[in-house]
mmCIF file of the C-alpha atoms, coordinates in Angstrom:
data_MODEL
# 
_entry.id   MODEL 
# 
loop_
_atom_site.group_PDB 
_atom_site.id 
_atom_site.type_symbol 
_atom_site.label_atom_id 
_atom_site.label_alt_id 
_atom_site.label_comp_id 
_atom_site.label_asym_id 
_atom_site.label_entity_id 
_atom_site.label_seq_id 
_atom_site.pdbx_PDB_ins_code 
_atom_site.Cartn_x 
_atom_site.Cartn_y 
_atom_site.Cartn_z 
_atom_site.occupancy 
_atom_site.B_iso_or_equiv 
_atom_site.pdbx_formal_charge 
_atom_site.auth_seq_id 
_atom_site.auth_comp_id 
_atom_site.auth_asym_id 
_atom_site.auth_atom_id 
_atom_site.pdbx_PDB_model_num 
ATOM 1   C CA . MET A 1 1   ? -0.642  0.235   18.325  1.00 0.00 ? 1   MET A CA 1 
ATOM 2   C CA . ASN A 1 2   ? -2.615  -2.806  17.516  1.00 0.00 ? 2   ASN A CA 1 
ATOM 3   C CA . ALA A 1 3   ? -3.517  -4.586  14.600  1.00 0.00 ? 3   ALA A CA 1 
ATOM 4   C CA . GLN A 1 4   ? -6.594  -2.542  13.256  1.00 0.00 ? 4   GLN A CA 1 
ATOM 5   C CA . GLU A 1 5   ? -4.500  0.992   13.875  1.00 0.00 ? 5   GLU A CA 1 
ATOM 6   C CA . PHE A 1 6   ? -1.518  -0.269  11.677  1.00 0.00 ? 6   PHE A CA 1 
ATOM 7   C CA . VAL A 1 7   ? -3.511  -1.504  8.814   1.00 0.00 ? 7   VAL A CA 1 
ATOM 8   C CA . GLU A 1 8   ? -5.347  2.273   8.966   1.00 0.00 ? 8   GLU A CA 1 
ATOM 9   C CA . ALA A 1 9   ? -1.873  3.499   8.942   1.00 0.00 ? 9   ALA A CA 1 
ATOM 10  C CA . ILE A 1 10  ? -1.013  1.497   5.594   1.00 0.00 ? 10  ILE A CA 1 
ATOM 11  C CA . LYS A 1 11  ? -4.030  2.851   4.460   1.00 0.00 ? 11  LYS A CA 1 
ATOM 12  C CA . VAL A 1 12  ? -3.395  6.530   4.932   1.00 0.00 ? 12  VAL A CA 1 
ATOM 13  C CA . ILE A 1 13  ? 0.233   6.369   3.827   1.00 0.00 ? 13  ILE A CA 1 
ATOM 14  C CA . MET A 1 14  ? -1.079  4.902   0.562   1.00 0.00 ? 14  MET A CA 1 
ATOM 15  C CA . HIS A 1 15  ? -3.877  6.941   -0.420  1.00 0.00 ? 15  HIS A CA 1 
ATOM 16  C CA . ALA A 1 16  ? -1.171  9.540   0.226   1.00 0.00 ? 16  ALA A CA 1 
ATOM 17  C CA . GLY A 1 17  ? 1.351   7.793   -1.455  1.00 0.00 ? 17  GLY A CA 1 
ATOM 18  C CA . VAL A 1 18  ? -1.004  7.892   -4.937  1.00 0.00 ? 18  VAL A CA 1 
ATOM 19  C CA . SER A 1 19  ? -2.004  11.118  -4.566  1.00 0.00 ? 19  SER A CA 1 
ATOM 20  C CA . GLY A 1 20  ? 1.296   12.441  -4.285  1.00 0.00 ? 20  GLY A CA 1 
ATOM 21  C CA . LEU A 1 21  ? 2.138   10.627  -7.713  1.00 0.00 ? 21  LEU A CA 1 
ATOM 22  C CA . ILE A 1 22  ? -0.881  11.979  -9.245  1.00 0.00 ? 22  ILE A CA 1 
ATOM 23  C CA . LYS A 1 23  ? 0.438   15.591  -8.641  1.00 0.00 ? 23  LYS A CA 1 
ATOM 24  C CA . GLY A 1 24  ? 3.896   14.730  -9.849  1.00 0.00 ? 24  GLY A CA 1 
ATOM 25  C CA . ILE A 1 25  ? 2.524   12.980  -13.213 1.00 0.00 ? 25  ILE A CA 1 
ATOM 26  C CA . GLU A 1 26  ? 0.254   16.067  -13.741 1.00 0.00 ? 26  GLU A CA 1 
ATOM 27  C CA . ASN A 1 27  ? 3.176   18.614  -13.096 1.00 0.00 ? 27  ASN A CA 1 
ATOM 28  C CA . PRO A 1 28  ? 6.879   16.835  -13.063 1.00 0.00 ? 28  PRO A CA 1 
ATOM 29  C CA . PRO A 1 29  ? 8.794   18.079  -10.433 1.00 0.00 ? 29  PRO A CA 1 
ATOM 30  C CA . GLY A 1 30  ? 12.359  19.580  -11.112 1.00 0.00 ? 30  GLY A CA 1 
ATOM 31  C CA . ARG A 1 31  ? 14.425  20.607  -13.805 1.00 0.00 ? 31  ARG A CA 1 
ATOM 32  C CA . GLU A 1 32  ? 15.168  16.861  -15.499 1.00 0.00 ? 32  GLU A CA 1 
ATOM 33  C CA . PRO A 1 33  ? 12.391  14.708  -14.522 1.00 0.00 ? 33  PRO A CA 1 
ATOM 34  C CA . ARG A 1 34  ? 13.160  11.041  -15.031 1.00 0.00 ? 34  ARG A CA 1 
ATOM 35  C CA . HIS A 1 35  ? 11.809  10.244  -19.094 1.00 0.00 ? 35  HIS A CA 1 
ATOM 36  C CA . LYS A 1 36  ? 9.563   7.623   -17.976 1.00 0.00 ? 36  LYS A CA 1 
ATOM 37  C CA . LEU A 1 37  ? 7.667   10.479  -15.455 1.00 0.00 ? 37  LEU A CA 1 
ATOM 38  C CA . MET A 1 38  ? 7.402   12.755  -19.290 1.00 0.00 ? 38  MET A CA 1 
ATOM 39  C CA . ARG A 1 39  ? 6.156   10.173  -21.155 1.00 0.00 ? 39  ARG A CA 1 
ATOM 40  C CA . ILE A 1 40  ? 3.631   9.252   -18.837 1.00 0.00 ? 40  ILE A CA 1 
ATOM 41  C CA . SER A 1 41  ? 2.737   13.035  -18.005 1.00 0.00 ? 41  SER A CA 1 
ATOM 42  C CA . GLU A 1 42  ? 2.377   13.714  -21.376 1.00 0.00 ? 42  GLU A CA 1 
ATOM 43  C CA . PHE A 1 43  ? -0.118  10.543  -21.888 1.00 0.00 ? 43  PHE A CA 1 
ATOM 44  C CA . TYR A 1 44  ? -1.650  11.844  -18.505 1.00 0.00 ? 44  TYR A CA 1 
ATOM 45  C CA . ASN A 1 45  ? -2.492  15.248  -18.945 1.00 0.00 ? 45  ASN A CA 1 
ATOM 46  C CA . GLY A 1 46  ? -3.861  14.553  -22.648 1.00 0.00 ? 46  GLY A CA 1 
ATOM 47  C CA . LEU A 1 47  ? -6.332  12.624  -21.526 1.00 0.00 ? 47  LEU A CA 1 
ATOM 48  C CA . THR A 1 48  ? -10.135 13.750  -20.907 1.00 0.00 ? 48  THR A CA 1 
ATOM 49  C CA . GLU A 1 49  ? -11.204 14.488  -16.902 1.00 0.00 ? 49  GLU A CA 1 
ATOM 50  C CA . GLU A 1 50  ? -13.057 10.732  -17.575 1.00 0.00 ? 50  GLU A CA 1 
ATOM 51  C CA . ASP A 1 51  ? -10.122 9.029   -18.232 1.00 0.00 ? 51  ASP A CA 1 
ATOM 52  C CA . ARG A 1 52  ? -7.863  10.576  -15.823 1.00 0.00 ? 52  ARG A CA 1 
ATOM 53  C CA . ARG A 1 53  ? -10.519 9.096   -13.022 1.00 0.00 ? 53  ARG A CA 1 
ATOM 54  C CA . THR A 1 54  ? -10.025 6.293   -14.665 1.00 0.00 ? 54  THR A CA 1 
ATOM 55  C CA . PHE A 1 55  ? -6.094  6.373   -14.265 1.00 0.00 ? 55  PHE A CA 1 
ATOM 56  C CA . GLN A 1 56  ? -6.358  7.436   -11.145 1.00 0.00 ? 56  GLN A CA 1 
ATOM 57  C CA . ASP A 1 57  ? -8.591  4.304   -9.571  1.00 0.00 ? 57  ASP A CA 1 
ATOM 58  C CA . ALA A 1 58  ? -6.180  2.305   -11.729 1.00 0.00 ? 58  ALA A CA 1 
ATOM 59  C CA . LEU A 1 59  ? -3.240  3.584   -9.393  1.00 0.00 ? 59  LEU A CA 1 
ATOM 60  C CA . GLU A 1 60  ? -5.305  3.135   -6.316  1.00 0.00 ? 60  GLU A CA 1 
ATOM 61  C CA . MET A 1 61  ? -6.158  -0.370  -7.185  1.00 0.00 ? 61  MET A CA 1 
ATOM 62  C CA . ALA A 1 62  ? -2.420  -1.013  -7.983  1.00 0.00 ? 62  ALA A CA 1 
ATOM 63  C CA . ALA A 1 63  ? -1.331  0.010   -4.668  1.00 0.00 ? 63  ALA A CA 1 
ATOM 64  C CA . GLU A 1 64  ? -4.311  -1.697  -3.064  1.00 0.00 ? 64  GLU A CA 1 
ATOM 65  C CA . ASP A 1 65  ? -2.665  -4.892  -4.566  1.00 0.00 ? 65  ASP A CA 1 
ATOM 66  C CA . GLY A 1 66  ? 0.751   -3.976  -3.491  1.00 0.00 ? 66  GLY A CA 1 
ATOM 67  C CA . PHE A 1 67  ? 0.045   -3.303  0.064   1.00 0.00 ? 67  PHE A CA 1 
ATOM 68  C CA . SER A 1 68  ? -2.696  -6.280  0.488   1.00 0.00 ? 68  SER A CA 1 
ATOM 69  C CA . SER A 1 69  ? 0.224   -9.074  -0.805  1.00 0.00 ? 69  SER A CA 1 
ATOM 70  C CA . MET A 1 70  ? 2.567   -7.617  1.660   1.00 0.00 ? 70  MET A CA 1 
ATOM 71  C CA . LEU A 1 71  ? -0.160  -7.720  3.984   1.00 0.00 ? 71  LEU A CA 1 
ATOM 72  C CA . LEU A 1 72  ? -1.004  -11.542 2.952   1.00 0.00 ? 72  LEU A CA 1 
ATOM 73  C CA . ILE A 1 73  ? 3.274   -12.197 3.418   1.00 0.00 ? 73  ILE A CA 1 
ATOM 74  C CA . LEU A 1 74  ? 2.834   -10.999 6.310   1.00 0.00 ? 74  LEU A CA 1 
ATOM 75  C CA . ASP A 1 75  ? -0.204  -13.327 7.389   1.00 0.00 ? 75  ASP A CA 1 
ATOM 76  C CA . GLY A 1 76  ? 1.076   -15.890 6.082   1.00 0.00 ? 76  GLY A CA 1 
ATOM 77  C CA . ALA A 1 77  ? -0.774  -16.661 3.466   1.00 0.00 ? 77  ALA A CA 1 
ATOM 78  C CA . LEU A 1 78  ? 1.801   -15.744 0.717   1.00 0.00 ? 78  LEU A CA 1 
ATOM 79  C CA . ALA A 1 79  ? 4.960   -17.440 0.627   1.00 0.00 ? 79  ALA A CA 1 
ATOM 80  C CA . ILE A 1 80  ? 7.849   -15.924 -0.269  1.00 0.00 ? 80  ILE A CA 1 
ATOM 81  C CA . GLU A 1 81  ? 9.998   -18.957 0.245   1.00 0.00 ? 81  GLU A CA 1 
ATOM 82  C CA . ASP A 1 82  ? 9.785   -22.170 -1.170  1.00 0.00 ? 82  ASP A CA 1 
ATOM 83  C CA . GLY A 1 83  ? 8.228   -24.721 1.338   1.00 0.00 ? 83  GLY A CA 1 
ATOM 84  C CA . MET A 1 84  ? 6.860   -21.852 3.758   1.00 0.00 ? 84  MET A CA 1 
ATOM 85  C CA . LYS A 1 85  ? 10.079  -22.547 6.141   1.00 0.00 ? 85  LYS A CA 1 
ATOM 86  C CA . GLY A 1 86  ? 9.653   -19.327 8.032   1.00 0.00 ? 86  GLY A CA 1 
ATOM 87  C CA . GLN A 1 87  ? 6.963   -16.952 9.721   1.00 0.00 ? 87  GLN A CA 1 
ATOM 88  C CA . LEU A 1 88  ? 7.444   -13.548 10.051  1.00 0.00 ? 88  LEU A CA 1 
ATOM 89  C CA . GLU A 1 89  ? 6.727   -11.678 13.116  1.00 0.00 ? 89  GLU A CA 1 
ATOM 90  C CA . LEU A 1 90  ? 5.327   -7.684  12.609  1.00 0.00 ? 90  LEU A CA 1 
ATOM 91  C CA . TYR A 1 91  ? 5.895   -6.102  16.456  1.00 0.00 ? 91  TYR A CA 1 
ATOM 92  C CA . TYR A 1 92  ? 4.954   -3.079  17.515  1.00 0.00 ? 92  TYR A CA 1 
ATOM 93  C CA . SER A 1 93  ? 6.964   -0.914  20.405  1.00 0.00 ? 93  SER A CA 1 
ATOM 94  C CA . ASP A 1 94  ? 6.665   2.455   21.937  1.00 0.00 ? 94  ASP A CA 1 
ATOM 95  C CA . GLY A 1 95  ? 9.652   1.501   24.277  1.00 0.00 ? 95  GLY A CA 1 
ATOM 96  C CA . THR A 1 96  ? 7.730   0.480   27.460  1.00 0.00 ? 96  THR A CA 1 
ATOM 97  C CA . LYS A 1 97  ? 5.932   -2.714  25.604  1.00 0.00 ? 97  LYS A CA 1 
ATOM 98  C CA . ARG A 1 98  ? 5.850   -4.770  22.296  1.00 0.00 ? 98  ARG A CA 1 
ATOM 99  C CA . ILE A 1 99  ? 2.704   -6.160  20.200  1.00 0.00 ? 99  ILE A CA 1 
ATOM 100 C CA . ARG A 1 100 ? 3.064   -8.513  17.990  1.00 0.00 ? 100 ARG A CA 1 
ATOM 101 C CA . LEU A 1 101 ? 0.216   -6.670  15.332  1.00 0.00 ? 101 LEU A CA 1 
ATOM 102 C CA . ASN A 1 102 ? 0.160   -10.061 13.073  1.00 0.00 ? 102 ASN A CA 1 
ATOM 103 C CA . ASP A 1 103 ? -0.353  -12.543 16.592  1.00 0.00 ? 103 ASP A CA 1 
ATOM 104 C CA . PRO A 1 104 ? -2.463  -15.642 14.997  1.00 0.00 ? 104 PRO A CA 1 
ATOM 105 C CA . ASP A 1 105 ? -3.791  -16.056 18.501  1.00 0.00 ? 105 ASP A CA 1 
ATOM 106 C CA . GLU A 1 106 ? -5.422  -12.700 18.584  1.00 0.00 ? 106 GLU A CA 1 
ATOM 107 C CA . GLN A 1 107 ? -9.026  -12.574 16.762  1.00 0.00 ? 107 GLN A CA 1 
ATOM 108 C CA . ASP A 1 108 ? -8.849  -10.118 14.052  1.00 0.00 ? 108 ASP A CA 1 
ATOM 109 C CA . TYR A 1 109 ? -5.020  -10.947 13.844  1.00 0.00 ? 109 TYR A CA 1 
ATOM 110 C CA . LEU A 1 110 ? -5.157  -11.685 9.864   1.00 0.00 ? 110 LEU A CA 1 
ATOM 111 C CA . LEU A 1 111 ? -3.925  -7.819  8.435   1.00 0.00 ? 111 LEU A CA 1 
ATOM 112 C CA . ASN A 1 112 ? -5.021  -8.186  4.853   1.00 0.00 ? 112 ASN A CA 1 
ATOM 113 C CA . GLU A 1 113 ? -8.049  -8.932  5.798   1.00 0.00 ? 113 GLU A CA 1 
ATOM 114 C CA . LEU A 1 114 ? -8.146  -6.169  8.319   1.00 0.00 ? 114 LEU A CA 1 
ATOM 115 C CA . PHE A 1 115 ? -6.923  -3.732  5.085   1.00 0.00 ? 115 PHE A CA 1 
ATOM 116 C CA . ARG A 1 116 ? -9.791  -5.182  2.745   1.00 0.00 ? 116 ARG A CA 1 
ATOM 117 C CA . VAL A 1 117 ? -12.492 -3.785  4.854   1.00 0.00 ? 117 VAL A CA 1 
ATOM 118 C CA . GLU A 1 118 ? -14.273 -1.364  3.216   1.00 0.00 ? 118 GLU A CA 1 
ATOM 119 C CA . ASP A 1 119 ? -13.913 2.421   5.283   1.00 0.00 ? 119 ASP A CA 1 
# 
């Protein structure tokens, strides 16, 4: 796996998560869903179809921004500590080889930039 493949996998997981969340909002699972989920479900189910699409777009944007911020942290562009003392290193290992996915010595190593490229 390289950085591009990692980012593409993140996008698939993100889109599946948003899709699953919307399904759960439309029809909350379980016998006693959380109060917050029920409140959101009632709100969402009362919206027009156009407003539902806008709500879904907002959820998608929130997920994208969350993943983007995490990737900025992995890229070293967003600090998680005062003074940016350390550096996070992200590796993929398949048992035979170990590849750094956010290697600053590689071209196209900025994960957030790869993430922000439109499909």
